[in-house]
C-alpha positions in Angstrom: -27.7 -7.9 -8.7 -24.0 -7.5 -6.9 -23.1 -4.5 -5.3 -20.0 -2.5 -6.3 -16.8 -2.9 -4.4 -16.1 -0.1 -2.0 -12.7 -0.1 -0.4 -10.9 2.6 1.8 -7.3 2.9 3.0 -4.6 5.4 3.7 -1.4 6.0 5.0 0.4 4.7 8.1 -0.1 8.2 9.8 -3.9 8.8 8.9 -3.1 12.3 7.6 -4.1 10.9 4.0 -7.1 8.7 3.1 -9.0 7.4 -0.1 -11.8 5.5 -1.2 -12.0 3.3 -4.1 -15.7 2.5 -5.4 -15.7 -0.2 -8.6 -13.7 -3.0 -9.6 -10.2 -2.3 -10.4 -8.7 -3.4 -13.5 -6.0 -5.4 -12.3 -3.7 -6.1 -9.0 0.0 -6.8 -9.7 3.4 -7.0 -8.3 5.8 -5.0 -10.0 9.8 -6.0 -9.9 11.2 -2.9 -11.9 13.9 -1.2 -10.0 11.9 2.1 -10.1 9.1 0.3 -7.8 11.7 -1.2 -5.4 13.2 2.0 -4.8 9.8 3.7 -4.4 8.5 1.2 -1.8 11.6 0.3 -0.6 11.0 -3.2 -1.0 11.8 -6.4 -3.2 8.3 -5.4 -5.4 5.7 -3.1 -5.4 2.0 -4.4 -5.0 -0.4 -2.2 -6.9 -4.0 -1.8 -7.6 -4.6 -0.7 -10.9 -7.9 1.6 -10.6 -9.3 1.3 -13.9 -12.7 2.7 -14.2 -13.2 2.3 -10.6 -13.7 5.9 -8.8 -11.4 7.1 -6.4 -11.6 10.0 -3.8 -9.3 11.3 -1.5 -11.3 11.6 1.9 -8.6 13.2 4.2 -5.4 15.0 2.7 -3.9 14.5 -0.6 -0.8 12.8 -1.2 2.6 14.6 -2.3 4.1 13.6 -5.7 7.6 12.8 -6.9 8.1 12.3 -10.6 10.1 9.4 -11.0 10.5 9.7 -14.8 9.3 11.6 -17.6 6.0 9.7 -17.5 5.4 8.6 -13.9 4.5 10.5 -10.8 4.5 8.6 -7.4 2.2 9.9 -4.5 3.0 9.4 -0.8 2.2 11.1 2.2 4.0 13.9 3.1 3.8 13.3 6.9 4.8 9.8 7.0 6.3 8.5 3.6 3.8 5.7 3.1 3.6 5.2 -0.8 0.4 5.6 -2.1 0.1 6.0 -5.9 1.8 5.0 -9.2 0.3 7.8 -11.6 0.9 7.1 -15.5 -0.5 7.9 -19.0 -2.3 4.6 -18.9 -4.0 5.6 -15.2 -3.7 5.6 -11.5 -2.3 2.6 -9.4 -2.9 2.7 -5.3 -0.4 0.8 -3.2 -2.2 -2.4 -2.5 -0.6 -2.3 1.2 -2.2 1.0 2.0 -5.9 -0.4 1.6 -7.7 -1.1 5.2 -7.8 -4.7 4.0 -5.1 -5.9 1.4 -6.6 -9.2 1.8 -9.6 -8.8 -0.5 -6.7 -7.8 -3.5 -4.9 -10.6 -4.5 -2.2 -10.0 -7.3 -3.0 -11.7 -10.6 -0.1 -10.5 -12.8 3.8 -9.4 -12.2 5.2 -6.8 -14.2 9.0 -5.8 -14.6 10.2 -9.3 -14.1 13.5 -8.5 -15.9 14.4 -7.0 -12.7 12.9 -9.7 -10.0 15.3 -10.4 -7.6 16.4 -14.3 -7.8 15.4 -14.9 -4.1 11.9 -13.6 -4.1 10.7 -16.9 -5.3 12.1 -18.5 -2.3 10.7 -16.3 0.4 7.6 -18.6 1.2 10.0 -21.7 1.8 11.9 -19.3 4.4 11.3 -20.2 8.3 8.4 -18.5 9.9 8.3 -16.6 13.3 5.3 -15.0 14.6 6.2 -11.1 16.1 6.4 -12.2 19.7 8.4 -15.3 19.0 11.4 -12.8 19.1 11.2 -11.8 22.7 14.5 -13.2 23.4 16.3 -10.6 20.9 13.7 -7.9 21.2 11.9 -7.7 24.3 10.4 -4.5 23.7 7.6 -6.1 21.7 5.4 -6.6 24.6 5.0 -2.8 25.0 4.7 -1.4 22.0 2.1 1.0 21.6 1.1 1.6 18.0 0.5 5.2 16.6 -0.3 3.8 13.4 -4.0 4.7 11.9 -6.5 2.0 12.2 -7.5 -0.2 9.5 -10.9 1.7 9.1 -11.9 5.5 8.3 -11.9 7.8 11.2 -14.0 11.1 11.7 -10.6 12.8 12.9 -7.4 11.6 13.6 -5.6 11.2 15.9 -9.2 10.4 17.7 -10.4 12.5 20.6 -9.5 11.6 23.8 -12.5 10.7 26.3 
């Protein structure tokens, strides 16, 4: 017998956290213009929850009605996109999961708005973050204030 999938995630600042228990319906990439704007990106990676159970374990998302049918949830403190909520169900932002590598996309939607260069992105030259020290020397001194990719009892964590 296989155990049910349980994944957690949340926003960048840690004010909003969630847990999904069960198999999602699908994992997609949406290229529609509304998703591009909502995510500030070329497309939106989304996990359609389906019959999986979702609980908000810290805080709650704020919402913006992007159309007469769709609400989009986000962290009111840091702005991280978190949900796509429509009559056909709830989807969570794939990148907001603590380990998005467990949720590879299986379908693309809204391809009529797909930007022509998106398919060429994997062929672009690659650079690791610290390869750019000549132009961005501050990178060696970056201290992240981002919530870690795991649940915490409180955030920010108490100093010892």
